[in-house]
C-alpha positions as CSV (number, residue, x, y, z in Angstrom):
1,M,101.1,101.8,99.5
2,P,97.7,101.1,99.6
3,L,95.9,101.7,95.7
4,D,93.1,104.3,96.8
5,K,96.1,106.5,98.6
6,M,98.6,105.7,95.4
7,I,96.0,107.6,93.1
8,S,95.3,110.5,95.6
9,W,99.2,110.8,95.5
10,C,99.6,110.8,91.7
11,I,96.0,113.3,91.9
12,R,98.2,115.9,93.6
13,Q,101.6,115.7,91.7
14,K,101.5,117.8,88.4
15,T,102.2,115.1,86.0
16,G,99.9,113.1,87.1
17,I,96.0,111.9,86.6
18,R,93.9,114.4,85.0
19,L,90.7,113.9,83.5
20,E,90.5,115.3,79.7
21,E,88.0,114.4,77.2
22,P,88.2,110.8,75.7
23,N,90.4,110.9,72.2
24,D,89.9,107.5,70.1
25,Q,92.7,109.3,67.9
26,L,95.3,109.2,71.0
27,C,94.2,105.9,71.6
28,K,94.9,104.6,68.5
29,S,98.1,106.0,68.0
30,Y,99.3,104.8,71.8
31,L,98.3,101.1,69.8
32,K,100.0,101.8,66.9
33,E,103.7,103.1,69.4
34,A,102.5,99.6,71.6
35,N,102.9,97.5,67.9
36,D,105.8,99.1,66.9
37,A,107.7,98.7,70.1
38,L,106.8,94.7,69.6
39,V,108.5,95.1,65.7
40,S,111.2,96.7,68.3
41,M,111.5,94.2,70.7
42,N,111.6,91.0,68.0
43,A,114.2,93.2,66.5
44,N,116.4,93.3,69.2
45,I,115.8,89.7,70.1
46,N,117.0,88.5,66.8
47,V,120.7,90.5,66.7
48,R,120.6,89.5,70.3
49,L,120.1,92.8,71.8
50,E,118.2,91.2,76.0
51,K,118.2,94.8,77.3
52,W,116.8,96.4,74.4
53,A,113.9,93.6,73.5
54,I,113.6,93.7,77.8
55,I,113.1,97.6,77.5
56,T,110.3,97.2,74.3
57,A,108.7,94.5,76.3
58,Y,108.2,96.9,78.6
59,Y,106.8,99.8,76.7
60,A,104.9,98.1,74.3
61,R,103.1,97.0,77.4
62,Y,102.8,100.9,78.9
63,N,101.7,101.9,75.6
64,A,98.9,99.8,75.2
65,I,97.5,100.6,78.6
66,Y,98.0,104.4,78.0
67,A,95.7,103.5,74.7
68,L,92.9,102.6,77.4
69,L,93.7,105.6,79.2
70,K,93.4,108.1,76.5
71,K,90.2,106.3,75.9
72,V,88.7,106.8,78.6
73,G,89.8,110.3,79.0
74,V,92.8,110.2,81.1
75,K,96.0,112.0,81.1
76,S,99.1,110.3,83.5
77,E,102.5,111.4,82.7
78,I,103.6,109.2,85.6
79,H,104.4,105.2,85.1
80,D,103.7,104.2,88.8
81,C,100.0,106.3,88.6
82,S,98.8,105.2,85.2
83,I,99.6,101.4,86.3
84,A,98.0,102.0,90.0
85,L,95.1,103.8,87.9
86,M,94.9,100.5,85.0
87,R,94.4,98.6,88.6
88,Y,92.0,100.6,90.0
89,L,89.6,101.6,86.8
90,F,90.0,98.1,85.0
91,S,90.6,95.2,87.8
92,D,87.2,93.7,86.6
93,I,88.2,93.3,83.1
94,F,92.0,92.3,83.7
95,D,92.6,89.8,86.2
96,S,95.6,89.9,88.6
97,K,98.3,88.1,86.3
98,F,98.0,90.8,83.9
99,F,98.6,93.7,86.5
100,A,101.7,91.3,88.0
101,E,103.1,90.4,84.2
102,L,102.5,94.7,83.5
103,E,104.8,95.5,86.9
104,K,107.7,92.3,86.7
105,S,108.0,94.2,82.5
106,K,108.4,97.6,84.4
107,E,111.2,95.9,87.5
108,Q,113.0,93.9,84.7
109,R,112.9,97.3,82.3
110,I,114.5,99.9,85.3
111,N,116.8,96.8,86.2
112,V,118.9,96.8,83.1
113,Q,118.1,100.3,81.8
114,Y,119.7,102.0,84.6
115,Y,121.5,99.7,86.4
116,T,124.8,98.4,84.5
117,N,125.2,95.5,87.0
118,R,121.7,94.1,87.2
119,T,120.4,91.4,84.8
120,V,117.3,89.4,84.5
121,N,117.4,85.6,84.5
122,D,116.3,83.7,81.3
123,S,113.0,81.9,82.4
124,D,111.9,86.0,83.7
125,Y,113.2,87.2,80.4
126,N,111.5,84.6,78.0
127,N,108.2,84.8,80.1
128,N,108.9,88.6,79.4
129,I,109.2,88.4,76.2
130,K,107.0,85.5,75.1
131,S,104.2,87.7,76.9
132,A,104.6,91.0,75.5
133,S,102.3,90.6,72.4
134,D,99.6,88.5,73.9
135,F,99.4,91.4,76.8
136,V,99.3,94.0,73.8
137,L,96.3,92.0,72.6
138,N,94.4,91.8,75.3
139,V,94.6,95.6,76.0
140,E,93.3,96.3,72.2
141,R,90.5,93.6,73.1
142,A,89.6,94.9,75.8
143,I,89.4,98.4,74.2
144,D,87.5,97.0,71.1
145,R,84.8,96.0,73.6
146,L,84.7,98.9,75.6
147,N,82.1,100.6,75.3
148,S,80.4,104.8,76.3
149,Q,78.7,103.1,79.7
150,K,81.7,101.5,81.1
151,T,83.8,104.7,79.5
152,H,81.5,106.7,81.5
153,D,81.7,104.2,85.1
154,A,85.2,104.5,84.7
155,R,85.4,108.1,84.1
156,V,83.2,109.0,87.6
157,K,84.8,106.2,89.3
158,L,87.8,108.8,89.0
159,E,86.1,111.9,89.4
160,K,85.0,111.1,92.7
161,L,88.2,110.5,94.2
162,I,89.4,114.0,92.3
163,K,86.7,115.7,93.8
164,V,87.6,113.7,97.4
165,D,91.1,114.4,97.5
166,K,90.4,118.4,96.7
167,S,88.0,118.6,99.4
């Protein structure tokens, strides 16, 4: 589905995309969740619980991007909507590799969490685990560099889509 159509669909969902006030405290809380997930990921690796390492690697990434969305004042309870919105609002900050990594991590999480007969090959597993910390760090850096103009621009961009969708 094209990105603008996906965002439009998300806006129409009850728990989809909503604008709210930017919230630095929630941003910090979600960054803490992201870092806690990294700690959990490493603990799971140490006891050879690969399934849970994959799950927590994804949630580390997801909580990091959600922190950025909270920083600009967006609420989205649907993962695909949050990810699509990140791509829509921040493709000038993050490259396509960033989004591919996020999507791949999500796919791995779904495979191991919801399907007992699916596995992740060793190479994909290792890449996911090795890159999780850098992913979170890159989002933290983006949050630190986010200024009021970029926040305003992201909100205006989303407001325009919301207005178009409601008309």
